[in-house]
N, C-alpha and C positions, 0 to 999 in steps of 0.2 A: 222938123228942125234938123239941121245939118250940123254934126259934130266935127270940128276941124282938129288938126294936130295941136294947135295952140291951146284949144280948150282942154284936150287930154293932158298936155303938159301942165297946165295950171291945176287941173284936178289931182295929178300925181304929186305936185309940190304941196298942195293943201293936205293931201293924205299923209305925206311924209312929215309935215310940220305937226299935224295932229298926233301922230305916232311919237314924234320926239317929245311933245309936251306931256303926253301919257307916260312915256318911259321916264322922263325926268321926275315926274311927280311920284311914279312908282319907286324910283330910287330914293326919293326924299322920305317916303313913308318907311322904306326898309331901313334907311340910316337912323331914323328916329324911333324905330320900333322898341328898343330897349331903354330909351330915355324916359319912358313913362314910369319906370320903376325907381326913379331917383329918390323917392320918399322912403324907400326901404332902409332900415338902419344899417344893415350889412353893406348894402350898395353905397350908402353915404360914407361909411367908414372906409371902403375900399377906394372910393374917390378921393377922400381926404388923405389917405396914405400915398395915393399915386401923385397927388398934387405936389408940385414944386414951384416955389416962388410966387404963389398965388395964382397959378395958371389953371383954374378950375375947369375951363372949357376944354383945355387939352387933356386934362385927366378923364373928363367925361368921354371924350372922343376915343381915348385909348381903351377904356372899359367897354364902350359901345362897340368898337371894332373887334375886341376880343370875344364878346358875346355873339357878334355876328359871325365871326369865324367858327365858333362852336355850333351856332344854329345852321350854318351852311353844311357842315359835316354831319351833325345830328339834329335834324329839323324838329323844332318844338321842345328840345330838351336842354337848351343852353342854360336857362335859369336853374333847372334842376342839377346840372352838372356843376354850376357856380356854387350852389348851396352845399352839395355833397363834398366839393373840393375844399370849401372853407371849414366844414365840420371835420373833414379827415385831417386837417393840418393843425387844428387847435391844440394847445398844450395844456395838459392837466397838472403836470408835475414839472418843477424846475429844480435845479441843483445850483448851489453856490458853494465856493471854496471856503472851507473853514480857515479863519486866520491862524497863522502859526503862532505858538506862544513866544514870548520874548525871553527866552532863557538862553544861557550860553551854549549849553549842549542841546542839540536838536535831537529829541528822542524819536521823532517820526521822520522817516525818510521819504514817505509817500504823501500825496495830497489826499486830504479828507474832504469829500464832498457831502454837503448837508442837503438832503432832499427837502423841498418845501412845496406845499400845495398852492397852486396858482388859482385866483378867482376865475370863473368862466369867462367874464368879459375881457380880462387881461389875457387869458389864454387864446381867445379868438384874435385879439389884437397882435399877439406875438406870432401866431400862426400866419396871419395876413402879411405881416412884416417879412417873415422868412420866405413866403411864397413870392413877394415882390422882389426880395433880394436876389433870389435864384433867377427870376426872370430877368432882372436887370444885368446880372452877370453874364447871362447868355445873349444879351441884347446886341452884341457886337455882329453876330453873324445875320440876324434878322431882326425885324421891328419888335419893339417891346410888346405890343398887343398880341402878336403871333406867339411869342414866347410865353406870355401870360396865359393865353388860351390852351397852349400845350401843357403847361404845368397844372392848370386847373383840371384839365382832363386826366392827367396822371394821377393827381391827387384824389380825384372822385373814384378812381379805380383802385385806391390804396397802394399806389406805386410812386415812384419818383424820389428825388433827392430830399425833399422837405418831409415826406412821410417817414423815410428812412432815418432822418435826423431825430424825428420825434420818438421813433421806437428806440433808437440808441440812447436817447436821453432818459426814457422811462426805464430802460434796462440799467443804466448807471444808478438811477434813483433806487430801483429795487435792490441792486447789490449793496447799497449803502444804507438800507432802511433800518439797520440796527442802531444807527446814529440819529435816528429821527427825533429823539427827545431833545437834541440840541437845536433843532430848526423849527420847533413848534412856535407859531405866532397866533395870538388871538386877536 
């Protein structure tokens, strides 16, 4: 059997199309790699907080790209980094400003902060919200998913703006803990 140049060309085109199909299916499996964890409560909450105007698919894509970015830099550790970051930014203690008394002469010239204990679920929600806020504020220079992955990585290492905010809030609450009897709620 004699092989001509036309047969070789057809063989190469067929091999190229098979490689293209394999590559596109590989990309599809890579992009949907983290979408299987959508049933997790923390992931659901993060998607709901990311979502604006009912664009659930966009929010899922943003979180998916953030996790893929983490997985590209730290293979197999993206979900671990996500959970560590969420747990690092959760808030345990909150403060609120004590209302000033309605007297003519103001006896206190400084603000009084009343520390209060935050429930664990509410603390995680507040931490996620502050993480997303910082990511959105930096979103001018690069995409949101990239900023989100960077903030998650910093938070998992107990660094970053959100973790510093948490520690400063705890410090403020500790400095005002002698006024704790004002803020007790049952």
